[in-house]
C-alpha positions in Angstrom: 0.0 0.0 0.0 1.4 3.5 -0.9 0.2 6.9 0.2 -1.9 7.2 -2.9 -4.1 4.2 -2.3 -6.1 5.7 0.6 -5.8 6.8 4.2 -5.3 4.3 7.0 -7.8 5.7 9.5 -7.2 5.7 13.3 -10.6 4.1 14.0 -12.4 1.3 12.3 -14.8 2.4 9.5 -18.3 1.1 8.7 -18.5 -1.4 5.9 -21.3 -3.1 4.1 -20.6 -6.4 5.9 -21.1 -4.6 9.2 -24.6 -3.7 8.0 -25.3 -7.1 6.7 -24.2 -8.7 9.9 -26.2 -6.3 12.1 -28.6 -8.1 14.3 -31.4 -7.8 16.9 -29.8 -10.7 18.9 -28.2 -10.3 22.3 -25.8 -7.4 22.5 -22.1 -8.1 22.9 -22.2 -6.7 26.5 -24.5 -9.5 27.6 -22.3 -12.1 25.8 -19.0 -10.8 27.0 -19.8 -9.3 30.4 -22.7 -11.4 31.4 -25.0 -8.4 31.8 -26.7 -5.7 29.8 -25.8 -2.1 30.7 -27.7 1.1 30.3 -27.0 2.3 26.8 -26.4 6.1 26.3 -25.7 8.2 23.3 -22.2 9.2 24.5 -19.9 7.9 27.2 -20.2 11.3 29.0 -23.9 10.6 29.5 -23.1 7.3 31.1 -20.6 9.1 33.4 -23.0 11.8 34.3 -25.6 9.3 35.3 -23.1 7.3 37.3 -22.3 10.4 39.3 -25.9 11.2 39.8 -26.5 7.8 41.4 -24.1 8.8 44.2 -26.0 11.8 45.4 -22.9 13.9 45.7 -22.6 17.4 47.3 -20.4 20.4 46.7 -18.5 19.5 49.9 -17.5 16.1 48.5 -14.5 15.3 46.3 -13.6 12.9 43.6 -10.1 11.7 42.7 -9.3 11.9 39.0 -6.3 11.2 36.8 -4.1 14.2 35.7 -3.8 12.6 32.2 -7.2 12.6 30.6 -9.1 13.7 27.5 -10.9 16.6 29.1 -14.6 15.7 28.5 -14.7 13.3 31.4 -13.4 16.0 33.8 -15.8 18.6 32.4 -18.7 16.1 33.0 -17.6 15.8 36.7 -17.2 19.6 37.0 -20.8 20.0 35.9 -21.9 18.1 39.0 -20.3 20.7 41.3 -18.1 18.1 43.1 -14.5 19.1 44.0 -11.6 17.6 42.0 -8.4 16.0 43.3 -5.9 15.0 40.7 -3.5 12.1 40.9 -0.3 11.6 38.9 0.1 9.3 35.9 3.6 8.0 35.2 5.3 7.8 31.8 4.3 4.2 31.4 0.7 5.2 32.3 0.9 3.5 35.6 -0.4 4.8 38.9 1.4 5.4 42.2 -0.8 3.7 44.7 0.8 5.3 47.7 0.2 8.7 46.2 -3.4 7.8 45.5 -4.0 6.8 49.1 -2.6 10.1 50.4 -5.3 12.0 48.5 -8.2 10.3 50.2 -10.0 11.7 53.2 -13.5 11.6 54.7 -14.9 13.9 51.9 -13.6 11.6 49.1 -16.7 9.8 47.6 -15.4 8.4 44.3 -12.3 7.6 42.3 -12.1 7.7 38.5 -9.8 5.1 37.0 -8.9 5.1 33.3 -7.7 1.9 31.6 -5.6 3.7 29.0 -5.7 2.3 25.5 -7.2 -1.0 26.8 -4.4 -1.8 29.3 -5.5 -2.6 32.8 -4.5 -0.5 35.8 -3.9 -2.5 39.0 -7.6 -2.6 39.5 -7.8 -5.2 42.2 -5.5 -3.3 44.5 -7.3 0.0 43.7 -10.7 -1.7 44.3 -9.5 -3.0 47.7 -8.2 0.5 48.6 -11.6 2.0 47.7 -13.5 -0.6 49.7 -11.3 0.1 52.8 -12.2 3.8 52.5 -15.8 3.4 51.5 -15.1 5.1 48.2 -17.0 4.4 44.9 -14.7 3.1 42.2 -15.6 4.3 38.7 -13.9 2.3 36.0 -13.5 4.3 32.8 -13.4 1.6 30.1 -13.9 4.0 27.2 -10.6 2.6 25.8 -11.1 -0.9 27.2 -14.1 -2.6 25.5 -13.5 -6.4 25.5 -10.3 -6.1 27.6 -9.7 -8.4 30.6 -7.5 -8.5 33.6 -6.7 -12.0 35.0 -9.5 -13.5 32.8 -12.1 -11.1 34.2 -13.5 -8.3 32.0 -12.5 -4.8 32.8 -15.6 -2.9 33.9 -16.7 -5.6 36.3 -14.2 -4.7 39.1 -15.5 -1.3 40.1 -18.8 -0.2 41.6 -19.7 1.2 38.2 -18.1 1.3 34.8 -18.5 3.5 31.7 -17.9 2.6 28.1 -17.7 4.4 24.8 -18.4 1.7 22.2 -18.0 4.0 19.3 -14.2 4.3 20.0 -13.8 0.5 19.3 -16.7 -0.2 16.9 -17.7 1.7 13.8 -20.9 3.2 15.2 -22.6 6.6 14.8 -22.9 6.9 18.6 -22.7 4.7 21.7 -21.9 4.9 25.4 -22.8 2.5 28.3 -23.1 2.4 32.0 -22.6 -0.8 33.9 -23.6 -0.9 37.6 -22.0 -3.7 39.7 -22.7 -2.4 43.2 -26.2 -3.7 44.2 -26.5 -0.7 46.6 -26.5 1.7 43.6 -29.6 1.9 41.4 -28.9 1.4 37.7 -30.1 4.6 35.9 -31.5 4.6 32.4 -31.5 7.4 29.8 -34.7 9.4 29.7 -34.4 10.9 26.3 -34.6 9.4 22.8 -32.2 10.7 20.1 -33.3 11.7 16.7 -33.0 8.5 14.7 -32.6 10.5 11.5 -29.3 11.8 12.8 -27.9 8.3 13.5 -29.1 7.0 10.1 -27.5 10.0 8.4 -24.2 9.4 10.3 -24.2 5.7 9.4 -25.0 6.5 5.8 -22.1 9.0 5.6 -19.7 6.5 7.3 -20.7 3.8 4.8 -20.5 6.1 1.8 -17.0 7.4 2.8 -15.7 3.9 3.3 -17.2 2.5 0.1 -16.0 5.4 -2.0 -12.6 5.8 -0.2 -13.6 9.4 0.7 -12.1 10.9 3.9 -14.3 13.9 4.3 -17.9 14.8 3.7 -16.8 17.6 1.3 -15.5 14.9 -1.0 -18.8 13.3 -1.6 -19.9 13.2 -5.2 -23.0 15.3 -6.1 -25.6 12.5 -5.9 -24.6 11.6 -2.3 -23.9 15.2 -1.2 -27.4 16.0 -2.4 -28.9 13.1 -0.3 -26.9 14.3 2.7 -28.2 17.8 2.3 -31.8 16.5 2.2 -31.2 14.4 5.3 -29.8 17.6 7.0 -33.0 19.4 6.3 -35.1 16.5 7.5 -33.1 16.3 10.7 -33.3 20.0 11.4 -37.1 19.9 10.9 -37.7 16.8 13.0 -35.2 17.4 15.8 -33.9 21.0 15.5 -30.7 19.9 17.2 -27.3 18.3 16.5 -25.5 16.0 18.8 -21.9 17.1 18.8 -19.1 14.7 19.8 -16.8 17.5 20.9 -15.4 18.2 24.3 -18.4 20.3 25.5 -20.9 18.7 27.9 -24.6 19.5 27.2 -26.7 18.1 30.0 -29.7 17.7 27.7 -27.6 15.4 25.6 -26.4 13.4 28.6 -30.0 12.0 29.0 -30.1 10.6 25.5 -30.2 6.8 24.9 -28.0 5.1 22.3 -29.7 5.2 19.0 -31.6 2.1 17.6 -29.4 2.3 14.5 -26.2 2.0 16.6 -27.6 -0.6 18.9 -28.6 -2.7 15.8 -25.1 -2.3 14.3 -23.4 -3.1 17.7 -25.4 -6.3 18.1 -23.8 -7.7 15.0 -20.3 -7.4 16.7 -18.2 -10.5 16.9 -16.0 -9.7 19.9 -13.6 -12.6 19.5 -12.7 -11.6 15.9 -12.1 -8.0 17.0 -10.0 -9.0 20.0 -7.8 -11.4 17.9 -7.2 -8.9 15.1 -6.4 -6.0 17.4 -4.0 -8.1 19.4 -2.3 -9.5 16.3 -1.9 -6.0 14.9 -0.5 -4.7 18.1 1.9 -7.6 18.4 3.1 -6.9 14.9 4.0 -3.3 15.8 5.6 -4.4 19.1 7.8 -6.9 17.2 8.7 -4.6 14.4 9.2 -1.2 16.0 11.9 -0.3 18.6 12.5 2.6 20.8 15.0 5.1 19.4 16.3 8.6 19.8 13.0 9.8 18.3 10.3 7.5 19.7 9.7 5.4 22.8 7.3 2.4 22.9 5.1 2.9 25.9 3.8 -0.6 26.2 6.2 -3.1 24.7 4.4 -6.1 26.2 0.7 -7.1 25.5 -0.7 -8.9 28.5 -3.1 -11.7 28.1 -6.7 -10.6 27.8 -6.0 -7.0 26.6 -8.0 -5.8 23.6 -5.8 -2.7 22.7 -7.4 0.4 21.3 -4.2 1.9 19.9 -0.4 1.3 19.9 0.8 4.2 22.0 4.3 5.7 21.5 6.0 8.8 22.8 8.0 11.3 20.8 11.5 11.9 22.2 13.5 14.9 21.1 11.3 15.6 18.1 8.2 17.7 17.6 5.0 15.5 17.7 3.3 17.7 15.2 6.2 17.1 12.7 5.8 13.3 13.1 2.0 13.6 12.8 2.4 15.7 9.6 4.8 13.2 8.1 2.6 10.3 8.9 -0.4 12.1 7.4 1.5 12.8 4.3 2.1 9.1 4.0 -1.6 8.3 4.4 -1.6 7.3 8.1 -4.0 9.0 10.4 -2.9 8.8 14.0 -4.9 9.7 17.1 -3.9 12.1 20.0 -5.4 11.4 23.4 -5.2 14.1 26.0 -4.1 16.8 23.7 -6.0 19.5 25.7 -6.0 18.8 29.4 -8.8 20.3 31.5 -8.3 23.9 32.6 -8.8 22.9 36.2 -5.6 20.9 36.2 -2.7 22.7 38.0 -0.2 21.7 35.3 2.8 22.9 37.2 2.1 20.2 39.8 1.8 17.5 37.2 4.6 17.8 34.7 4.3 14.1 33.8 0.7 14.5 32.6 1.8 17.6 30.6 4.6 15.5 28.9 2.1 12.8 28.1 -0.3 15.3 26.7 2.5 16.8 24.5 4.2 13.6 23.4 1.8 10.6 23.1 1.0 9.4 19.6 -1.5 6.6 19.0 -0.9 4.4 16.0 -3.9 2.6 14.5 -4.2 -1.2 15.1 -8.0 -1.6 14.7 -9.8 -4.6 13.4 -10.2 -3.3 9.8 -6.5 -3.3 9.2 -4.8 -6.1 7.2 -1.3 -7.4 7.6 -0.2 -5.6 4.5 -1.4 -2.3 6.0 0.4 -3.1 9.3 3.6 -3.7 7.3 3.1 -0.4 5.6 2.6 1.4 9.0 5.8 -0.2 10.3 7.9 0.6 7.2 6.6 4.2 7.2 7.3 4.8 10.8 10.8 3.3 10.5 11.5 5.4 7.5 10.3 8.6 9.1 12.3 7.9 12.3 15.4 7.3 10.3 14.9 10.6 8.4 14.3 12.5 11.6 17.4 10.9 13.3 19.5 11.7 10.2 18.3 15.3 10.3 19.0 15.5 14.0 22.6 14.3 13.5 23.2 16.9 10.9 
């Protein structure tokens, strides 16, 4: 594959077989986790409802990671609860002693992110939370279908939130799983505009089929159809459901669309896990840390379904690497590029470095071995070019 044959996207795209295999059968949550969660339009809606079940007050505090995407922190801020940040190390691990030192009688919850599908020491953190009577919220937005010691992530904490659309090619999708019987499982109270989900799915499918990366590249027949759908949606719903970093509480009450639920229920988790793991292992075997990049997770533990292959830039500008990869047709993902404004960055230099340097290479289930070879060859070539330029 060369740079002229299409872009390697950072997330899996919707294909005709995904639509053909869509089903009204049991959802993959029930099959993989043994229970059906409450399904929300976005993961932020799931987190909002998880927090509401705890009946928090402004005098309470929640412990949250300094390295984050921003929207989860903004969702928490909207509840009025106080924030206490904990440090994340370069390898994305947590200092348990530092975590314990932040807890007091006002601490009601702890948010734990399983970055890129890799488990945190969730059993030790769960035991710590139990000993302090603190609710453990597992953020599994990156960790759909990931396990720790043969037990699915999301089943350790009191509650867990998911964002299925990060792993699966869906127009929308978040989920809230409640494991603590003392907490009442909430359900979304609003229904999304189904026209919006259909339009998104249509656009995703059209771009995949025609190898078009943006809506502006749609040919006239399809662009006209999209324009008509836009007018219908505006008339029927009058709103749009943005996936940006803002948190609109009205949107937090929305359920996952029937279109996305139908598509999700055709998911074959085993195939997704196997392909993502194989692609990750290929990159781990083929790439090495150098003067320009550092592999964050060289080992892939059993049971992990990775979302990306995270690396760190060392001694080079991340944007330069991103631009060179984009020119070669490889679309990478940046997590935590904009940390929440409430974070005292001077106290958390490690999180700031992660925010500035982490690059996520694609390893999703759509990618073939030949595409993984292309990613490897391209990264190696670019690193060699950057190293050569640095030496001169």
